[in-house]
MIRO-474092 format. One record per residue: residue number from 1; y negated, x negated, z negated of N, C-alpha, C in turn. Coordinates in nm, 3 decimals. Layout:
% residues N
[NUM [Y X Z] [Y X Z] [Y X Z]] ...
% end
This chain:
% residues 201
[1 [-12.457 -6.721 -10.422] [-12.481 -6.851 -10.360] [-12.484 -6.836 -10.209]] [2 [-12.588 -6.885 -10.149] [-12.600 -6.874 -10.004] [-12.565 -7.004 -9.937]] [3 [-12.529 -6.991 -9.811] [-12.492 -7.109 -9.733] [-12.605 -7.145 -9.639]] [4 [-12.642 -7.267 -9.640] [-12.747 -7.315 -9.549] [-12.698 -7.302 -9.406]] [5 [-12.771 -7.229 -9.321] [-12.727 -7.213 -9.182] [-12.699 -7.345 -9.113]] [6 [-12.766 -7.448 -9.156] [-12.747 -7.577 -9.093] [-12.615 -7.641 -9.125]] [7 [-12.546 -7.588 -9.231] [-12.417 -7.646 -9.270] [-12.298 -7.568 -9.216]] [8 [-12.323 -7.456 -9.144] [-12.212 -7.378 -9.089] [-12.135 -7.459 -8.986]] [9 [-12.003 -7.436 -8.986] [-11.918 -7.512 -8.893] [-11.939 -7.462 -8.751]] [10 [-11.942 -7.554 -8.662] [-11.957 -7.522 -8.520] [-11.831 -7.562 -8.445]] [11 [-11.813 -7.497 -8.329] [-11.699 -7.535 -8.244] [-11.718 -7.678 -8.198]] [12 [-11.613 -7.757 -8.195] [-11.625 -7.897 -8.151] [-11.689 -7.907 -8.014]] [13 [-11.777 -8.001 -8.000] [-11.842 -8.022 -7.871] [-11.738 -8.057 -7.765]] [14 [-11.753 -8.000 -7.647] [-11.663 -8.032 -7.537] [-11.536 -7.950 -7.534]] [15 [-11.517 -7.861 -7.635] [-11.396 -7.778 -7.638] [-11.420 -7.656 -7.551]] [16 [-11.398 -7.669 -7.422] [-11.424 -7.560 -7.328] [-11.323 -7.448 -7.345]] [17 [-11.372 -7.325 -7.340] [-11.285 -7.208 -7.346] [-11.254 -7.166 -7.202]] [18 [-11.126 -7.159 -7.169] [-11.087 -7.124 -7.033] [-11.084 -6.973 -7.018]] [19 [-11.171 -6.923 -6.934] [-11.178 -6.777 -6.914] [-11.058 -6.729 -6.836]] [20 [-10.996 -6.622 -6.888] [-10.874 -6.571 -6.827] [-10.901 -6.510 -6.689]] [21 [-11.019 -6.450 -6.672] [-11.049 -6.390 -6.542] [-11.063 -6.497 -6.433]] [22 [-11.115 -6.613 -6.472] [-11.125 -6.724 -6.377] [-10.986 -6.777 -6.343]] [23 [-10.902 -6.790 -6.446] [-10.764 -6.837 -6.424] [-10.690 -6.742 -6.331]] [24 [-10.705 -6.612 -6.351] [-10.639 -6.513 -6.265] [-10.691 -6.522 -6.122]] [25 [-10.822 -6.545 -6.106] [-10.879 -6.556 -5.972] [-10.823 -6.679 -5.900]] [26 [-10.805 -6.787 -5.973] [-10.750 -6.909 -5.913] [-10.605 -6.886 -5.872]] [27 [-10.529 -6.822 -5.957] [-10.387 -6.795 -5.924] [-10.377 -6.710 -5.798]] [28 [-10.458 -6.606 -5.790] [-10.456 -6.522 -5.670] [-10.496 -6.602 -5.546]] [29 [-10.594 -6.689 -5.562] [-10.641 -6.770 -5.450] [-10.533 -6.865 -5.402]] [30 [-10.452 -6.916 -5.494] [-10.345 -7.008 -5.455] [-10.245 -6.939 -5.363]] [31 [-10.202 -6.819 -5.400] [-10.107 -6.746 -5.316] [-10.168 -6.716 -5.179]] [32 [-10.294 -6.677 -5.178] [-10.360 -6.648 -5.051] [-10.374 -6.773 -4.966]] [33 [-10.407 -6.884 -5.030] [-10.424 -7.010 -4.958] [-10.289 -7.060 -4.904]] [34 [-10.184 -7.046 -4.985] [-10.051 -7.084 -4.939] [-10.010 -7.004 -4.816]] [35 [-10.036 -6.875 -4.822] [-9.999 -6.789 -4.710] [-10.081 -6.822 -4.585]] [36 [-10.206 -6.863 -4.606] [-10.295 -6.888 -4.492] [-10.271 -7.023 -4.426]] [37 [-10.253 -7.129 -4.507] [-10.246 -7.264 -4.449] [-10.119 -7.342 -4.484]] [38 [-10.039 -7.292 -4.579] [-9.918 -7.363 -4.619] [-9.947 -7.469 -4.725]] [39 [-9.841 -7.517 -4.789] [-9.858 -7.611 -4.899] [-9.917 -7.744 -4.852]] [40 [-9.870 -7.795 -4.739] [-9.913 -7.927 -4.693] [-10.064 -7.932 -4.670]] [41 [-10.120 -7.826 -4.615] [-10.263 -7.824 -4.583] [-10.349 -7.763 -4.693]] [42 [-10.285 -7.708 -4.794] [-10.359 -7.648 -4.903] [-10.434 -7.755 -4.982]] [43 [-10.555 -7.724 -5.026] [-10.635 -7.820 -5.102] [-10.699 -7.752 -5.221]] [44 [-10.734 -7.832 -5.321] [-10.805 -7.779 -5.437] [-10.940 -7.721 -5.393]] [45 [-11.003 -7.786 -5.296] [-11.130 -7.737 -5.245] [-11.116 -7.597 -5.186]] [46 [-11.010 -7.578 -5.105] [-10.988 -7.448 -5.044] [-10.957 -7.341 -5.147]] [47 [-10.879 -7.377 -5.246] [-10.845 -7.283 -5.353] [-10.972 -7.242 -5.429]] [48 [-11.052 -7.341 -5.465] [-11.175 -7.313 -5.540] [-11.269 -7.225 -5.459]] [49 [-11.283 -7.255 -5.331] [-11.371 -7.175 -5.246] [-11.323 -7.031 -5.237]] [50 [-11.193 -7.013 -5.221] [-11.137 -6.878 -5.209] [-11.151 -6.801 -5.341]] [51 [-11.140 -6.873 -5.454] [-11.151 -6.810 -5.585] [-11.295 -6.788 -5.628]] [52 [-11.388 -6.851 -5.556] [-11.529 -6.838 -5.592] [-11.567 -6.918 -5.716]] [53 [-11.500 -7.033 -5.734] [-11.530 -7.119 -5.849] [-11.548 -7.263 -5.799]] [54 [-11.591 -7.351 -5.888] [-11.601 -7.491 -5.854] [-11.468 -7.562 -5.871]] [55 [-11.454 -7.677 -5.807] [-11.329 -7.754 -5.819] [-11.298 -7.789 -5.964]] [56 [-11.402 -7.812 -6.043] [-11.382 -7.849 -6.183] [-11.304 -7.742 -6.258]] [57 [-11.331 -7.616 -6.224] [-11.262 -7.505 -6.292] [-11.111 -7.511 -6.266]] [58 [-11.074 -7.556 -6.146] [-10.931 -7.568 -6.114] [-10.871 -7.687 -6.188]] [59 [-10.940 -7.800 -6.183] [-10.888 -7.922 -6.245] [-10.882 -7.913 -6.397]] [60 [-10.963 -7.826 -6.458] [-10.953 -7.806 -6.602] [-10.818 -7.746 -6.640]] [61 [-10.760 -7.673 -6.547] [-10.637 -7.601 -6.576] [-10.513 -7.671 -6.522]] [62 [-10.526 -7.736 -6.407] [-10.412 -7.804 -6.344] [-10.459 -7.937 -6.288]] [63 [-10.376 -8.039 -6.299] [-10.418 -8.173 -6.257] [-10.406 -8.196 -6.108]] [64 [-10.328 -8.111 -6.039] [-10.308 -8.130 -5.895] [-10.260 -7.999 -5.834]] [65 [-10.260 -7.994 -5.700] [-10.212 -7.872 -5.635] [-10.063 -7.854 -5.658]] [66 [-9.988 -7.964 -5.670] [-9.845 -7.953 -5.698] [-9.822 -7.892 -5.835]] [67 [-9.895 -7.939 -5.935] [-9.882 -7.885 -6.070] [-9.917 -7.737 -6.072]] [68 [-10.017 -7.700 -5.995] [-10.061 -7.561 -5.988] [-9.953 -7.473 -5.926]] [69 [-9.899 -7.515 -5.814] [-9.796 -7.435 -5.746] [-9.669 -7.426 -5.831]] [70 [-9.631 -7.536 -5.893] [-9.512 -7.535 -5.977] [-9.530 -7.439 -6.095]] [71 [-9.649 -7.436 -6.151] [-9.677 -7.346 -6.262] [-9.666 -7.200 -6.218]] [72 [-9.719 -7.169 -6.101] [-9.715 -7.031 -6.052] [-9.573 -6.988 -6.018]] [73 [-9.498 -7.076 -5.954] [-9.360 -7.041 -5.919] [-9.277 -7.024 -6.046]] [74 [-9.300 -7.109 -6.146] [-9.228 -7.097 -6.273] [-9.258 -6.964 -6.340]] [75 [-9.381 -6.915 -6.325] [-9.419 -6.788 -6.387] [-9.339 -6.672 -6.329]] [76 [-9.298 -6.685 -6.202] [-9.217 -6.581 -6.139] [-9.084 -6.568 -6.213]] [77 [-9.026 -6.680 -6.251] [-8.897 -6.679 -6.320] [-8.908 -6.611 -6.455]] [78 [-9.021 -6.627 -6.522] [-9.040 -6.568 -6.654] [-9.042 -6.416 -6.645]] [79 [-9.098 -6.362 -6.537] [-9.107 -6.217 -6.523] [-8.969 -6.154 -6.515]] [80 [-8.883 -6.214 -6.436] [-8.746 -6.166 -6.428] [-8.734 -6.030 -6.359]] [81 [-8.618 -6.005 -6.303] [-8.587 -5.878 -6.240] [-8.451 -5.832 -6.291]] [82 [-8.442 -5.713 -6.349] [-8.313 -5.668 -6.402] [-8.212 -5.642 -6.292]] [83 [-8.086 -5.665 -6.321] [-7.980 -5.636 -6.225] [-7.966 -5.484 -6.211]] [84 [-7.935 -5.436 -6.091] [-7.921 -5.291 -6.073] [-7.799 -5.239 -6.148]] [85 [-7.804 -5.112 -6.183] [-7.692 -5.049 -6.254] [-7.680 -4.905 -6.204]] [86 [-7.643 -4.892 -6.076] [-7.637 -4.759 -6.014] [-7.504 -4.689 -6.039]] [87 [-7.405 -4.764 -6.084] [-7.274 -4.704 -6.108] [-7.175 -4.722 -5.996]] [88 [-7.216 -4.787 -5.888] [-7.123 -4.814 -5.777] [-7.161 -4.945 -5.712]] [89 [-7.062 -5.011 -5.650] [-7.089 -5.136 -5.582] [-7.185 -5.115 -5.466]] [90 [-7.163 -5.011 -5.387] [-7.251 -4.986 -5.274] [-7.394 -4.961 -5.322]] [91 [-7.408 -4.884 -5.428] [-7.541 -4.855 -5.480] [-7.611 -4.980 -5.531]] [92 [-7.536 -5.066 -5.601] [-7.595 -5.190 -5.652] [-7.636 -5.283 -5.538]] [93 [-7.549 -5.295 -5.437] [-7.580 -5.381 -5.323] [-7.703 -5.328 -5.250]] [94 [-7.708 -5.197 -5.233] [-7.824 -5.136 -5.164] [-7.953 -5.160 -5.243]] [95 [-7.945 -5.154 -5.376] [-8.063 -5.179 -5.460] [-8.109 -5.324 -5.450]] [96 [-8.014 -5.417 -5.446] [-8.049 -5.559 -5.430] [-8.118 -5.581 -5.296]] [97 [-8.066 -5.519 -5.192] [-8.126 -5.533 -5.059] [-8.266 -5.473 -5.054]] [98 [-8.286 -5.364 -5.122] [-8.418 -5.300 -5.124] [-8.521 -5.392 -5.189]] [99 [-8.482 -5.451 -5.300] [-8.573 -5.541 -5.371] [-8.602 -5.666 -5.289]] [100 [-8.498 -5.725 -5.231] [-8.515 -5.845 -5.150] [-8.599 -5.816 -5.027]] [101 [-8.577 -5.700 -4.967] [-8.653 -5.661 -4.848] [-8.800 -5.646 -4.882]] [102 [-8.829 -5.586 -4.995] [-8.969 -5.569 -5.036] [-9.036 -5.706 -5.054]] [103 [-8.965 -5.798 -5.122] [-9.022 -5.930 -5.147] [-9.044 -6.007 -5.017]] [104 [-8.945 -6.003 -4.928] [-8.955 -6.081 -4.804] [-9.055 -6.022 -4.704]] [105 [-9.085 -5.893 -4.719] [-9.182 -5.831 -4.628] [-9.324 -5.830 -4.685]] [106 [-9.337 -5.872 -4.812] [-9.470 -5.879 -4.871] [-9.555 -5.977 -4.790]] [107 [-9.678 -5.941 -4.754] [-9.758 -6.026 -4.665] [-9.780 -6.167 -4.717]] [108 [-9.788 -6.186 -4.848] [-9.805 -6.320 -4.904] [-9.670 -6.389 -4.920]] [109 [-9.575 -6.321 -4.983] [-9.444 -6.382 -5.010] [-9.373 -6.422 -4.882]] [110 [-9.392 -6.343 -4.776] [-9.324 -6.374 -4.649] [-9.369 -6.506 -4.591]] [111 [-9.490 -6.549 -4.627] [-9.540 -6.679 -4.582] [-9.510 -6.789 -4.683]] [112 [-9.525 -6.756 -4.810] [-9.515 -6.857 -4.916] [-9.372 -6.905 -4.937]] [113 [-9.276 -6.813 -4.945] [-9.138 -6.851 -4.978] [-9.078 -6.947 -4.876]] [114 [-9.082 -6.914 -4.745] [-9.026 -7.011 -4.648] [-9.096 -7.146 -4.652]] [115 [-9.228 -7.144 -4.671] [-9.302 -7.271 -4.674] [-9.260 -7.356 -4.793]] [116 [-9.246 -7.294 -4.909] [-9.206 -7.370 -5.028] [-9.062 -7.422 -5.016]] [117 [-8.977 -7.346 -4.949] [-8.840 -7.393 -4.929] [-8.838 -7.517 -4.840]] [118 [-8.926 -7.522 -4.742] [-8.937 -7.643 -4.659] [-8.988 -7.760 -4.743]] [119 [-9.091 -7.736 -4.824] [-9.145 -7.841 -4.909] [-9.044 -7.889 -5.012]] [120 [-8.953 -7.801 -5.053] [-8.852 -7.838 -5.153] [-8.760 -7.948 -5.102]] [121 [-8.743 -7.957 -4.971] [-8.661 -8.063 -4.913] [-8.723 -8.199 -4.941]] [122 [-8.856 -8.204 -4.945] [-8.927 -8.330 -4.963] [-8.966 -8.357 -5.108]] [123 [-8.962 -8.256 -5.192] [-9.008 -8.272 -5.331] [-8.902 -8.222 -5.429]] [124 [-8.838 -8.313 -5.503] [-8.740 -8.271 -5.604] [-8.801 -8.179 -5.709]] [125 [-8.930 -8.199 -5.741] [-8.995 -8.112 -5.840] [-9.004 -7.970 -5.790]] [126 [-9.044 -7.954 -5.664] [-9.051 -7.820 -5.608] [-8.911 -7.761 -5.596]] [127 [-8.815 -7.842 -5.556] [-8.677 -7.793 -5.542] [-8.625 -7.740 -5.675]] [128 [-8.647 -7.815 -5.782] [-8.599 -7.771 -5.914] [-8.668 -7.642 -5.958]] [129 [-8.797 -7.633 -5.932] [-8.871 -7.515 -5.973] [-8.831 -7.393 -5.892]] [130 [-8.814 -7.412 -5.761] [-8.769 -7.301 -5.676] [-8.631 -7.253 -5.721]] [131 [-8.543 -7.346 -5.755] [-8.410 -7.309 -5.801] [-8.419 -7.224 -5.926]] [132 [-8.504 -7.265 -6.021] [-8.516 -7.191 -6.146] [-8.584 -7.056 -6.126]] [133 [-8.681 -7.051 -6.035] [-8.759 -6.929 -6.017] [-8.694 -6.828 -5.924]] [134 [-8.624 -6.875 -5.821] [-8.570 -6.786 -5.720] [-8.417 -6.781 -5.716]] [135 [-8.356 -6.898 -5.706] [-8.211 -6.901 -5.687] [-8.134 -6.858 -5.812]] [136 [-8.167 -6.917 -5.926] [-8.093 -6.885 -6.049] [-8.098 -6.737 -6.084]] [137 [-8.217 -6.672 -6.078] [-8.219 -6.527 -6.106] [-8.135 -6.447 -6.008]] [138 [-8.140 -6.483 -5.879] [-8.059 -6.411 -5.780] [-7.911 -6.429 -5.806]] [139 [-7.871 -6.550 -5.844] [-7.731 -6.573 -5.877] [-7.690 -6.493 -6.000]] [140 [-7.782 -6.483 -6.095] [-7.753 -6.404 -6.214] [-7.733 -6.257 -6.182]] [141 [-7.817 -6.204 -6.094] [-7.803 -6.064 -6.053] [-7.672 -6.043 -5.980]] [142 [-7.637 -6.134 -5.889] [-7.512 -6.122 -5.814] [-7.393 -6.126 -5.910]] [143 [-7.400 -6.210 -6.013] [-7.291 -6.220 -6.109] [-7.271 -6.088 -6.183]] [144 [-7.381 -6.021 -6.218] [-7.371 -5.892 -6.287] [-7.315 -5.786 -6.194]] [145 [-7.362 -5.784 -6.069] [-7.312 -5.685 -5.972] [-7.161 -5.702 -5.953]] [146 [-7.115 -5.826 -5.938] [-6.972 -5.851 -5.918] [-6.894 -5.817 -6.045]] [147 [-6.945 -5.857 -6.160] [-6.876 -5.828 -6.287] [-6.857 -5.678 -6.306]] [148 [-6.963 -5.600 -6.281] [-6.953 -5.455 -6.299] [-6.857 -5.394 -6.197]] [149 [-6.860 -5.445 -6.074] [-6.770 -5.392 -5.972] [-6.625 -5.421 -6.007]] [150 [-6.598 -5.540 -6.060] [-6.462 -5.575 -6.104] [-6.418 -5.483 -6.217]] [151 [-6.509 -5.456 -6.311] [-6.477 -5.369 -6.424] [-6.446 -5.227 -6.379]] [152 [-6.510 -5.182 -6.272] [-6.483 -5.047 -6.220] [-6.363 -5.044 -6.127]] [153 [-6.307 -5.160 -6.096] [-6.194 -5.165 -6.005] [-6.233 -5.164 -5.859]] [154 [-6.362 -5.188 -5.829] [-6.407 -5.187 -5.691] [-6.390 -5.323 -5.623]] [155 [-6.379 -5.430 -5.702] [-6.354 -5.563 -5.649] [-6.241 -5.626 -5.729]] [156 [-6.166 -5.716 -5.666] [-6.056 -5.782 -5.738] [-6.107 -5.886 -5.837]] [157 [-6.026 -5.914 -5.937] [-6.058 -6.022 -6.031] [-6.076 -6.153 -5.954]] [158 [-6.169 -6.233 -6.001] [-6.192 -6.362 -5.937] [-6.287 -6.357 -5.819]] [159 [-6.348 -6.242 -5.793] [-6.446 -6.232 -5.684] [-6.563 -6.328 -5.712]] [160 [-6.608 -6.396 -5.609] [-6.707 -6.503 -5.623] [-6.850 -6.449 -5.610]] [161 [-6.933 -6.458 -5.717] [-7.072 -6.410 -5.710] [-7.155 -6.484 -5.605]] [162 [-7.129 -6.614 -5.586] [-7.207 -6.690 -5.486] [-7.177 -6.639 -5.346]] [163 [-7.053 -6.612 -5.319] [-7.017 -6.554 -5.189] [-7.081 -6.416 -5.174]] [164 [-7.082 -6.340 -5.281] [-7.144 -6.207 -5.277] [-7.292 -6.217 -5.243]] [165 [-7.360 -6.313 -5.305] [-7.503 -6.330 -5.278] [-7.526 -6.369 -5.133]] [166 [-7.443 -6.458 -5.080] [-7.455 -6.498 -4.940] [-7.440 -6.378 -4.847]] [167 [-7.339 -6.297 -4.875] [-7.309 -6.183 -4.787] [-7.415 -6.073 -4.797]] [168 [-7.472 -6.057 -4.915] [-7.569 -5.949 -4.935] [-7.706 -5.987 -4.881]] [169 [-7.758 -6.101 -4.925] [-7.897 -6.136 -4.896] [-7.911 -6.225 -4.772]] [170 [-7.806 -6.303 -4.741] [-7.815 -6.397 -4.629] [-7.861 -6.335 -4.498]] [171 [-7.797 -6.227 -4.452] [-7.840 -6.167 -4.324] [-7.982 -6.114 -4.329]] [172 [-8.022 -6.060 -4.445] [-8.157 -6.006 -4.457] [-8.261 -6.118 -4.451]] [173 [-8.232 -6.229 -4.520] [-8.325 -6.342 -4.517] [-8.338 -6.395 -4.374]] [174 [-8.226 -6.406 -4.306] [-8.230 -6.453 -4.168] [-8.318 -6.363 -4.082]] [175 [-8.303 -6.233 -4.101] [-8.376 -6.136 -4.018] [-8.527 -6.139 -4.047]] [176 [-8.563 -6.144 -4.176] [-8.703 -6.130 -4.214] [-8.778 -6.263 -4.223]] [177 [-8.710 -6.369 -4.269] [-8.780 -6.496 -4.292] [-8.765 -6.596 -4.178]] [178 [-8.655 -6.586 -4.102] [-8.630 -6.682 -3.995] [-8.662 -6.621 -3.859]] [179 [-8.590 -6.516 -3.823] [-8.613 -6.451 -3.693] [-8.743 -6.372 -3.693]] [180 [-8.776 -6.313 -3.809] [-8.899 -6.236 -3.828] [-8.910 -6.119 -3.731]] [181 [-8.809 -6.034 -3.733] [-8.813 -5.912 -3.652] [-8.811 -5.792 -3.746]] [182 [-8.873 -5.682 -3.707] [-8.876 -5.562 -3.791] [-8.736 -5.508 -3.816]] [183 [-8.718 -5.443 -3.928] [-8.588 -5.383 -3.959] [-8.581 -5.244 -3.895]] [184 [-8.478 -5.219 -3.816] [-8.464 -5.085 -3.758] [-8.430 -4.982 -3.865]] [185 [-8.450 -4.856 -3.834] [-8.420 -4.749 -3.927] [-8.273 -4.754 -3.969]] [186 [-8.248 -4.745 -4.098] [-8.111 -4.743 -4.149] [-8.048 -4.880 -4.163]] [187 [-8.126 -4.988 -4.137] [-8.070 -5.123 -4.139] [-8.015 -5.159 -4.277]] [188 [-8.090 -5.129 -4.383] [-8.045 -5.167 -4.517] [-7.919 -5.091 -4.557]] [189 [-7.909 -4.963 -4.516] [-7.788 -4.886 -4.545] [-7.668 -4.946 -4.474]] [190 [-7.686 -4.979 -4.346] [-7.577 -5.038 -4.268] [-7.538 -5.175 -4.324]] [191 [-7.639 -5.254 -4.364] [-7.610 -5.387 -4.417] [-7.536 -5.377 -4.550]] [192 [-7.575 -5.280 -4.633] [-7.506 -5.260 -4.761] [-7.360 -5.224 -4.737]] [193 [-7.335 -5.136 -4.642] [-7.197 -5.096 -4.611] [-7.116 -5.215 -4.561]] [194 [-7.176 -5.294 -4.472] [-7.107 -5.412 -4.419] [-7.080 -5.514 -4.527]] [195 [-7.178 -5.538 -4.615] [-7.160 -5.635 -4.722] [-7.050 -5.593 -4.818]] [196 [-7.046 -5.465 -4.852] [-6.941 -5.415 -4.942] [-6.804 -5.433 -4.878]] [197 [-6.794 -5.399 -4.749] [-6.666 -5.415 -4.678] [-6.623 -5.561 -4.676]] [198 [-6.718 -5.651 -4.655] [-6.685 -5.794 -4.653] [-6.642 -5.842 -4.791]] [199 [-6.707 -5.794 -4.896] [-6.672 -5.834 -5.032] [-6.532 -5.787 -5.070]] [200 [-6.491 -5.676 -5.016] [-6.359 -5.620 -5.050] [-6.248 -5.681 -4.966]] [201 [-6.285 -5.752 -4.858] [-6.182 -5.803 -4.768] [-6.116 -5.928 -4.824]] 
% end
């Protein structure tokens, strides 16, 4: 028994298939646009132009620039970064600093992160997403570093992971994201030593 070609099922009209390569191009364009003009001046038109697509392609995927940015920042949280396990407090702190330094010196991230933190003051949605994508993972890593150091006897019981995170990453963020000065040779080693000494005090 044969089937009449005219009776074969067809894909529903209007069911557009979203091409992954176009989606990836838009995501890359968003980060570049954020770094170039900031969130406040960023537009769907600018994103589409940078991605080499029409505005419709962007709106098919996200309803607004806020929805787009929130989606991208949320994706960062999904990737996750494992806590270091070097076997010593100094080694773990140095590893955290290396990772943070790489992120803060990245040409796109160095522009995007401070800008989004400013926007978070005005937007509870951005604030919540930034917390989930950036702050919560960092707090989780600090908690593991402190827990392991306590287990090895390198830190006393009751050491505060939030204080540890402030002491480890705070000076680096100030240097790279606020003051924006180059790191001198040996800076991360010296900062790791200072942070460990402060944590033990």
